[in-house]
PAKE-880764 format. One record per residue (C-alpha): residue number from 1; residue in one letter; x, z, y. Coordinates in nm, 4 decimals. Each point is the difference from the previous one (the first is absolute). Layout:
N
(atom NUM, "A", (X, Z, Y)) ...
END
This chain:
329
(atom 1, "M", (2.9170, 11.5755, 4.6533)) (atom 2, "T", (0.0589, 0.0344, -0.3749)) (atom 3, "S", (-0.3191, -0.1893, -0.0831)) (atom 4, "Y", (0.1007, -0.2745, 0.2443)) (atom 5, "L", (0.3377, -0.0426, -0.1702)) (atom 6, "R", (-0.1571, -0.0086, -0.3441)) (atom 7, "N", (-0.2402, -0.2743, 0.1082)) (atom 8, "L", (0.2895, -0.2249, 0.1016)) (atom 9, "S", (0.1348, -0.2516, -0.2488)) (atom 10, "A", (0.3498, 0.0486, -0.1418)) (atom 11, "N", (0.1440, -0.2667, 0.2322)) (atom 12, "E", (-0.1737, 0.1534, 0.3021)) (atom 13, "Q", (0.1403, 0.3426, -0.0886)) (atom 14, "V", (0.3549, -0.1373, -0.0238)) (atom 15, "G", (-0.0488, -0.1896, 0.3269)) (atom 16, "L", (-0.1078, 0.3224, 0.1695)) (atom 17, "L", (0.2999, 0.1754, -0.1502)) (atom 18, "F", (0.2399, -0.2510, 0.1553)) (atom 19, "L", (-0.1848, 0.0178, 0.3326)) (atom 20, "V", (0.0586, 0.3766, 0.0087)) (atom 21, "L", (0.3623, -0.0418, -0.1121)) (atom 22, "F", (0.0838, -0.2577, 0.2684)) (atom 23, "G", (-0.1814, 0.2103, 0.2598)) (atom 24, "L", (0.2117, 0.3047, -0.0848)) (atom 25, "L", (0.3199, -0.2057, 0.0104)) (atom 26, "A", (-0.0997, -0.1399, 0.3398)) (atom 27, "L", (-0.0612, 0.3513, 0.1358)) (atom 28, "V", (0.3340, 0.1203, -0.1351)) (atom 29, "S", (0.1746, -0.3017, 0.1550)) (atom 30, "V", (-0.1525, 0.0669, 0.3426)) (atom 31, "A", (0.0813, 0.3711, -0.0244)) (atom 32, "G", (0.3580, -0.0866, -0.0973)) (atom 33, "V", (0.0440, -0.2249, 0.3034)) (atom 34, "L", (-0.1408, 0.2636, 0.2363)) (atom 35, "L", (0.2154, 0.2745, -0.1525)) (atom 36, "S", (0.3095, -0.2201, 0.0256)) (atom 37, "L", (-0.0636, -0.0649, 0.3703)) (atom 38, "R", (-0.0509, 0.3710, 0.0610)) (atom 39, "E", (0.3255, 0.0936, -0.1762)) (atom 40, "R", (0.1949, -0.2614, 0.1922)) (atom 41, "R", (-0.1274, 0.1367, 0.3305)) (atom 42, "A", (0.0759, 0.3595, -0.1015)) (atom 43, "H", (0.3324, -0.0429, -0.1801)) (atom 44, "G", (0.1314, -0.3393, 0.1046)) (atom 45, "D", (0.2157, -0.1842, -0.2541)) (atom 46, "D", (0.0690, 0.2946, -0.2318)) (atom 47, "L", (0.1684, -0.1484, -0.3095)) (atom 48, "A", (-0.1645, 0.2349, -0.2508)) (atom 49, "L", (-0.3468, -0.0674, 0.1379)) (atom 50, "A", (0.0707, -0.3720, 0.0135)) (atom 51, "Q", (0.1025, 0.0040, -0.3670)) (atom 52, "R", (-0.3130, 0.1935, -0.0939)) (atom 53, "R", (-0.2197, -0.2455, 0.1917)) (atom 54, "Q", (0.1718, -0.2859, -0.1777)) (atom 55, "D", (-0.0552, 0.1609, -0.3420)) (atom 56, "N", (-0.3657, 0.0668, 0.0785)) (atom 57, "A", (-0.0472, -0.3576, 0.1193)) (atom 58, "A", (0.1571, -0.1338, -0.3205)) (atom 59, "L", (-0.2294, 0.2187, -0.2108)) (atom 60, "L", (-0.3041, -0.1173, 0.1963)) (atom 61, "N", (0.1008, -0.3652, -0.0327)) (atom 62, "I", (0.0366, 0.0352, -0.3765)) (atom 63, "S", (-0.3414, 0.1721, -0.0127)) (atom 64, "W", (-0.1554, -0.2966, 0.1834)) (atom 65, "I", (0.1721, -0.2445, -0.2344)) (atom 66, "M", (-0.1146, 0.1855, -0.3125)) (atom 67, "A", (-0.3568, 0.0240, 0.1320)) (atom 68, "L", (0.0000, -0.3736, 0.0766)) (atom 69, "V", (0.1366, -0.0738, -0.3480)) (atom 70, "F", (-0.2820, 0.1991, -0.1592)) (atom 71, "W", (-0.2576, -0.1668, 0.2246)) (atom 72, "V", (0.1222, -0.3550, -0.0635)) (atom 73, "G", (0.0128, 0.0713, -0.3709)) (atom 74, "W", (-0.3586, 0.1278, 0.0004)) (atom 75, "V", (-0.1319, -0.2921, 0.2061)) (atom 76, "L", (0.1749, -0.2694, -0.2049)) (atom 77, "G", (-0.0559, 0.1552, -0.3425)) (atom 78, "E", (0.1855, 0.1687, -0.2839)) (atom 79, "G", (0.2383, -0.2915, -0.0601)) (atom 80, "V", (0.1292, 0.0084, 0.3559)) (atom 81, "S", (0.0336, 0.3804, -0.0162)) (atom 82, "I", (0.2193, -0.0314, -0.3075)) (atom 83, "A", (0.2104, -0.2693, 0.1680)) (atom 84, "L", (0.0430, 0.2148, 0.3124)) (atom 85, "F", (0.1202, 0.2962, -0.2029)) (atom 86, "G", (0.2374, -0.2352, -0.1797)) (atom 87, "I", (0.1493, -0.0877, 0.3394)) (atom 88, "L", (0.0275, 0.3716, 0.0866)) (atom 89, "S", (0.1818, 0.0575, -0.3298)) (atom 90, "F", (0.2407, -0.2832, 0.0813)) (atom 91, "F", (0.1009, 0.1497, 0.3352)) (atom 92, "A", (0.0102, 0.3556, -0.1351)) (atom 93, "L", (0.2323, -0.1074, -0.2828)) (atom 94, "R", (0.2134, -0.1982, 0.2447)) (atom 95, "E", (0.0307, 0.3122, 0.2132)) (atom 96, "F", (0.0949, 0.2131, -0.3008)) (atom 97, "I", (0.2592, -0.2449, -0.1330)) (atom 98, "S", (0.1573, -0.0393, 0.3437)) (atom 99, "L", (0.1196, 0.3607, -0.0223)) (atom 100, "S", (0.1362, -0.0430, -0.3541)) (atom 101, "P", (0.3324, -0.1874, -0.0192)) (atom 102, "T", (-0.0107, -0.2932, -0.2405)) (atom 103, "R", (0.2613, -0.2214, -0.1612)) (atom 104, "R", (0.0097, -0.3649, -0.0960)) (atom 105, "G", (-0.0990, 0.0972, -0.3538)) (atom 106, "D", (-0.3323, 0.1345, 0.1317)) (atom 107, "H", (-0.1195, -0.3248, 0.1588)) (atom 108, "R", (-0.1894, -0.1300, -0.3012)) (atom 109, "S", (-0.1675, 0.3355, -0.0526)) (atom 110, "L", (-0.1030, 0.0083, 0.3663)) (atom 111, "V", (-0.1453, -0.3502, -0.0212)) (atom 112, "L", (-0.1986, 0.1041, -0.3064)) (atom 113, "A", (-0.1239, 0.3144, 0.1736)) (atom 114, "F", (-0.1216, -0.1743, 0.3158)) (atom 115, "F", (-0.1203, -0.3340, -0.1336)) (atom 116, "V", (-0.0985, 0.0656, -0.3617)) (atom 117, "V", (-0.0793, 0.3673, -0.0591)) (atom 118, "L", (-0.1892, 0.0534, 0.3271)) (atom 119, "P", (-0.2353, -0.3011, -0.0285)) (atom 120, "L", (-0.0561, 0.0607, -0.3718)) (atom 121, "Q", (-0.0941, 0.3632, 0.0594)) (atom 122, "Y", (-0.2562, -0.0954, 0.2634)) (atom 123, "A", (-0.1273, -0.2891, -0.2136)) (atom 124, "L", (-0.0739, 0.2511, -0.2756)) (atom 125, "V", (-0.1893, 0.2142, 0.2510)) (atom 126, "W", (-0.1867, -0.3068, 0.1280)) (atom 127, "N", (-0.1188, -0.0857, -0.3505)) (atom 128, "G", (-0.0909, 0.3590, -0.0848)) (atom 129, "H", (0.2487, 0.0386, -0.2869)) (atom 130, "F", (0.0296, 0.3722, 0.0615)) (atom 131, "N", (0.1477, 0.0919, -0.3375)) (atom 132, "L", (0.2807, -0.2537, 0.0443)) (atom 133, "F", (0.0696, 0.0503, 0.3696)) (atom 134, "T", (0.0508, 0.3748, -0.0526)) (atom 135, "V", (0.2823, -0.0585, -0.2520)) (atom 136, "F", (0.1431, -0.3325, 0.1180)) (atom 137, "I", (0.2563, 0.1522, 0.2374)) (atom 138, "P", (0.0874, 0.3357, -0.1631)) (atom 139, "V", (0.0437, -0.1614, -0.3424)) (atom 140, "Y", (0.0758, -0.3721, 0.0068)) (atom 141, "V", (0.1629, -0.0334, 0.3418)) (atom 142, "F", (0.2118, 0.3131, -0.0380)) (atom 143, "L", (0.1384, -0.1339, -0.3270)) (atom 144, "A", (0.0487, -0.3593, 0.1187)) (atom 145, "L", (0.1746, 0.0550, 0.3351)) (atom 146, "P", (0.3121, 0.1744, -0.1411)) (atom 147, "V", (0.0371, -0.2820, -0.2508)) (atom 148, "V", (-0.0031, -0.2573, 0.2810)) (atom 149, "S", (0.2510, 0.2094, 0.1939)) (atom 150, "A", (0.2280, 0.0417, -0.3031)) (atom 151, "L", (0.0129, -0.3770, -0.0510)) (atom 152, "R", (0.1668, -0.0251, 0.3429)) (atom 153, "N", (0.3108, 0.1698, -0.1478)) (atom 154, "D", (0.0347, 0.2679, 0.2694)) (atom 155, "P", (0.0274, 0.3532, -0.1491)) (atom 156, "Q", (0.1045, 0.1762, 0.3225)) (atom 157, "R", (-0.2589, 0.2715, 0.0869)) (atom 158, "F", (-0.2347, -0.1762, -0.2420)) (atom 159, "L", (-0.2259, 0.2992, -0.0664)) (atom 160, "E", (-0.0258, 0.0996, 0.3662)) (atom 161, "R", (-0.0787, -0.3535, 0.1181)) (atom 162, "N", (-0.2722, -0.0568, -0.2572)) (atom 163, "A", (-0.1508, 0.3447, 0.0517)) (atom 164, "K", (-0.0346, -0.0680, 0.3744)) (atom 165, "L", (-0.1721, -0.3332, -0.0589)) (atom 166, "Q", (-0.2310, 0.1430, -0.2640)) (atom 167, "W", (-0.0908, 0.2917, 0.2258)) (atom 168, "G", (-0.0765, -0.2360, 0.2895)) (atom 169, "I", (-0.2220, -0.2170, -0.2216)) (atom 170, "M", (-0.1809, 0.3054, -0.1331)) (atom 171, "V", (-0.0794, 0.1387, 0.3449)) (atom 172, "C", (-0.0540, -0.3131, 0.2074)) (atom 173, "I", (-0.1686, -0.2307, -0.2528)) (atom 174, "Y", (-0.1421, 0.2130, -0.2795)) (atom 175, "G", (-0.1233, 0.2807, 0.2253)) (atom 176, "L", (-0.1513, -0.2142, 0.2748)) (atom 177, "S", (-0.1664, -0.2412, -0.2455)) (atom 178, "H", (-0.2314, 0.2812, -0.1107)) (atom 179, "V", (-0.1679, 0.0083, 0.3428)) (atom 180, "P", (-0.1731, -0.3426, -0.0247)) (atom 181, "A", (-0.0616, 0.0702, -0.3707)) (atom 182, "L", (-0.2511, 0.2635, 0.1163)) (atom 183, "L", (-0.2146, -0.2829, 0.1390)) (atom 184, "L", (-0.0542, -0.1405, -0.3490)) (atom 185, "L", (-0.1040, 0.3164, -0.1831)) (atom 186, "Q", (-0.3579, 0.0208, -0.1261)) (atom 187, "F", (-0.2081, 0.3133, -0.0464)) (atom 188, "P", (-0.3153, 0.0146, -0.2133)) (atom 189, "R", (-0.2142, 0.1988, 0.2457)) (atom 190, "W", (0.1520, -0.0977, 0.3359)) (atom 191, "L", (-0.0441, -0.3405, 0.1582)) (atom 192, "G", (0.1582, 0.0823, 0.3352)) (atom 193, "N", (0.2709, -0.1994, 0.1760)) (atom 194, "N", (0.3394, 0.0877, -0.1479)) (atom 195, "A", (0.1561, -0.0285, 0.3440)) (atom 196, "F", (-0.1177, 0.3591, 0.0437)) (atom 197, "L", (0.2336, 0.1063, -0.2831)) (atom 198, "V", (0.2981, -0.1434, 0.1886)) (atom 199, "F", (-0.1196, 0.1681, 0.3181)) (atom 200, "F", (-0.0452, 0.3291, -0.1887)) (atom 201, "L", (0.3520, -0.0153, -0.1431)) (atom 202, "V", (0.1715, -0.0871, 0.3278)) (atom 203, "L", (-0.1931, 0.2495, 0.2111)) (atom 204, "V", (0.0432, 0.3055, -0.2235)) (atom 205, "V", (0.3721, -0.0637, -0.0505)) (atom 206, "Q", (0.0689, -0.0595, 0.3696)) (atom 207, "T", (-0.2088, 0.3044, 0.0984)) (atom 208, "C", (0.1950, 0.2169, -0.2425)) (atom 209, "M", (0.3354, -0.1206, 0.1311)) (atom 210, "L", (-0.1021, 0.0366, 0.3664)) (atom 211, "V", (-0.1283, 0.3560, -0.0444)) (atom 212, "Q", (0.3082, 0.0932, -0.2040)) (atom 213, "H", (0.2252, -0.1306, 0.2769)) (atom 214, "L", (-0.1922, 0.1834, 0.2734)) (atom 215, "A", (-0.0168, 0.3256, -0.1988)) (atom 216, "A", (0.3779, -0.0103, -0.0562)) (atom 217, "R", (0.0836, 0.0166, 0.3709)) (atom 218, "G", (0.1796, 0.3195, 0.0887)) (atom 219, "R", (0.0391, 0.1115, -0.3602)) (atom 220, "R", (0.3349, 0.0886, -0.1538)) (atom 221, "K", (0.1585, -0.0384, -0.3409)) (atom 222, "P", (-0.1327, -0.3337, -0.1268)) (atom 223, "V", (0.0056, -0.0519, -0.3751)) (atom 224, "A", (0.2670, -0.2713, 0.0170)) (atom 225, "P", (0.1617, 0.0206, 0.3462)) (atom 226, "A", (0.2569, -0.2707, -0.0737)) (atom 227, "I", (-0.2820, -0.2438, -0.0727)) (atom 228, "S", (-0.3018, 0.0997, 0.2083)) (atom 229, "A", (-0.0460, 0.2559, 0.2748)) (atom 230, "S", (-0.3802, -0.0284, -0.0213)) (atom 231, "F", (-0.0561, 0.0787, -0.3674)) (atom 232, "H", (-0.0971, 0.3656, -0.0396)) (atom 233, "W", (-0.2196, 0.1343, -0.2785)) (atom 234, "Q", (-0.2409, 0.1484, 0.2525)) (atom 235, "S", (-0.0270, -0.3112, 0.2162)) (atom 236, "W", (-0.0315, -0.2095, -0.3171)) (atom 237, "G", (-0.2905, 0.2223, -0.1068)) (atom 238, "W", (-0.1723, -0.0518, 0.3355)) (atom 239, "G", (0.0470, -0.3747, -0.0387)) (atom 240, "L", (-0.1554, 0.0034, -0.3474)) (atom 241, "L", (-0.2904, 0.2074, 0.1301)) (atom 242, "A", (-0.0656, -0.2462, 0.2822)) (atom 243, "G", (0.0273, -0.3019, -0.2303)) (atom 244, "G", (-0.2344, 0.1605, -0.2530)) (atom 245, "L", (-0.2577, 0.0825, 0.2691)) (atom 246, "V", (0.0074, -0.3556, 0.1344)) (atom 247, "G", (-0.0394, -0.1294, -0.3547)) (atom 248, "G", (-0.3049, 0.2198, -0.0531)) (atom 249, "L", (-0.1560, -0.1227, 0.3250)) (atom 250, "L", (0.0508, -0.3620, -0.1093)) (atom 251, "A", (-0.1659, 0.0515, -0.3392)) (atom 252, "G", (-0.3133, -0.1824, 0.1171)) (atom 253, "V", (0.1803, -0.3341, 0.0367)) (atom 254, "T", (0.1740, 0.0222, -0.3379)) (atom 255, "P", (-0.1148, 0.0215, -0.3633)) (atom 256, "F", (0.1048, 0.3687, -0.0027)) (atom 257, "K", (-0.2068, 0.3140, 0.0190)) (atom 258, "P", (0.1299, 0.2465, 0.2642)) (atom 259, "V", (0.2067, 0.2065, -0.2480)) (atom 260, "Q", (0.1366, -0.3172, -0.1598)) (atom 261, "A", (0.0851, -0.1404, 0.3429)) (atom 262, "V", (0.1983, 0.3132, 0.0885)) (atom 263, "A", (0.1862, -0.0162, -0.3319)) (atom 264, "M", (0.0851, -0.3698, 0.0421)) (atom 265, "A", (0.1112, 0.0616, 0.3592)) (atom 266, "L", (0.2322, 0.2791, -0.1142)) (atom 267, "V", (0.1479, -0.2245, -0.2703)) (atom 268, "A", (0.0732, -0.2686, 0.2606)) (atom 269, "C", (0.1385, 0.2499, 0.2531)) (atom 270, "V", (0.2356, 0.1690, -0.2464)) (atom 271, "A", (0.1377, -0.3364, -0.1129)) (atom 272, "G", (0.0257, -0.1340, 0.3563)) (atom 273, "T", (0.1805, 0.3000, 0.1496)) (atom 274, "A", (0.2365, 0.0229, -0.2966)) (atom 275, "G", (0.0776, -0.3705, 0.0351)) (atom 276, "H", (0.0634, 0.0356, 0.3728)) (atom 277, "L", (0.2507, 0.2784, -0.0744)) (atom 278, "V", (0.1765, -0.2157, -0.2595)) (atom 279, "M", (0.0234, -0.2948, 0.2395)) (atom 280, "K", (0.1472, 0.2324, 0.2643)) (atom 281, "A", (0.2654, 0.1015, -0.2525)) (atom 282, "I", (0.0860, -0.3663, -0.0549)) (atom 283, "K", (0.0321, -0.0540, 0.3761)) (atom 284, "R", (0.2311, 0.2995, 0.0304)) (atom 285, "D", (0.2085, -0.1409, -0.2842)) (atom 286, "R", (0.0241, -0.3293, 0.1888)) (atom 287, "G", (0.0909, 0.1806, 0.3237)) (atom 288, "V", (-0.3017, -0.1076, 0.2082)) (atom 289, "T", (-0.2894, 0.1889, 0.1553)) (atom 290, "N", (-0.2509, -0.2820, -0.0371)) (atom 291, "W", (-0.0241, -0.3295, -0.1843)) (atom 292, "G", (-0.0336, -0.2188, 0.3102)) (atom 293, "G", (0.0916, 0.1720, 0.3256)) (atom 294, "E", (0.1039, -0.2059, 0.3005)) (atom 295, "R", (0.3630, 0.1092, -0.0171)) (atom 296, "R", (0.0225, -0.0520, -0.3749)) (atom 297, "S", (-0.2564, -0.2643, -0.0705)) (atom 298, "V", (0.0312, -0.1290, -0.3532)) (atom 299, "T", (-0.2751, -0.2616, 0.0154)) (atom 300, "G", (-0.2494, -0.1445, 0.2394)) (atom 301, "A", (-0.2656, 0.2204, -0.1584)) (atom 302, "A", (0.0718, 0.2844, 0.2487)) (atom 303, "G", (-0.0019, 0.2904, -0.2393)) (atom 304, "L", (-0.2831, -0.1219, -0.2236)) (atom 305, "L", (0.1226, 0.2072, -0.2943)) (atom 306, "D", (-0.0111, 0.3140, 0.2162)) (atom 307, "R", (-0.3747, -0.0558, 0.0407)) (atom 308, "V", (-0.0922, -0.0798, -0.3598)) (atom 309, "D", (0.2451, 0.2112, -0.2034)) (atom 310, "A", (-0.2590, 0.2684, -0.0795)) (atom 311, "L", (-0.2539, -0.2688, -0.0919)) (atom 312, "C", (0.2489, -0.1574, -0.2434)) (atom 313, "F", (-0.0009, 0.3228, -0.2013)) (atom 314, "A", (-0.3624, 0.1028, 0.0505)) (atom 315, "A", (-0.1590, -0.3361, -0.0877)) (atom 316, "P", (0.1058, -0.0287, -0.3684)) (atom 317, "V", (-0.0755, 0.3676, -0.0711)) (atom 318, "F", (-0.3401, -0.0273, 0.1714)) (atom 319, "F", (-0.0779, -0.3284, -0.1778)) (atom 320, "H", (0.0728, 0.1329, -0.3485)) (atom 321, "A", (-0.1755, 0.3304, 0.0660)) (atom 322, "L", (-0.3015, -0.1990, 0.1163)) (atom 323, "R", (0.0001, -0.2191, -0.3103)) (atom 324, "A", (0.0280, 0.3063, -0.2223)) (atom 325, "A", (-0.2913, 0.1677, 0.1813)) (atom 326, "T", (-0.2262, -0.3108, -0.0001)) (atom 327, "P", (-0.2128, 0.1182, -0.3000)) (atom 328, "L", (-0.0810, 0.3187, 0.1947)) (atom 329, "L", (-0.1140, -0.1781, 0.3169)) 
END
């Protein structure tokens, strides 16, 4: 089996990867439908079960959408992938800003964020200006936006308003833009398809979070109970272990050796789980349990930020760790 995979071209390997991914999603979808029918027959219209089925269906729908986004981006090329992630950033930022009250004095800053900063950031990624795109937002944008806001002559809650906008830009634009940037990296001794790097990042982070959530069931005394009931040091350790193991198993489709793959997976998992905890804290501060639930929908994106919040933190850390480790690969 291993020799067969190695004999495939890079494009054939990625095509096989998506075939397996869509097959698994199809099986999960069928199993979800059958389980839903069984629960309805056994428990009728129980509200708690109905809510859980609805949450699971929303998660599955987002998984299908994300898989289709990755597939379309791979089929149509790197440029389309970058454009698609730019669209994801737009809706994620819209979702974030919708929960942060704004004033008339913020309108120009918001226009700049959505229609100037976002396209410029992804244009820098598109053209491979890595040194500039990594400092464009945290340096130039963070200094320019308060100036634009100050010129509107509205000092009320000035610091709080600008901090919220800057934080949203950092997470939704800066963080997510590092995912398509992985497609453009070059390694001296690895000529594989960089789509595997994106797959590696997403899979290890999601595996870590899933195992952490499952391991937390039934446990008491979470680390930060007012923020997350599923974050325990022990369950977090199990999540890191699972993410590291998956990373080691995927070493063959990356430029990493097995030990390097485990280390890079752990870097991504630590950043992703920490980011997920931070985004939960922001939701608690805003008084919501999710970014886009049906009862409190903030955009038409249906909780997009709930699905990519860990990736927004993991992607830049993984990207810069990967660039730093390139001479060793």
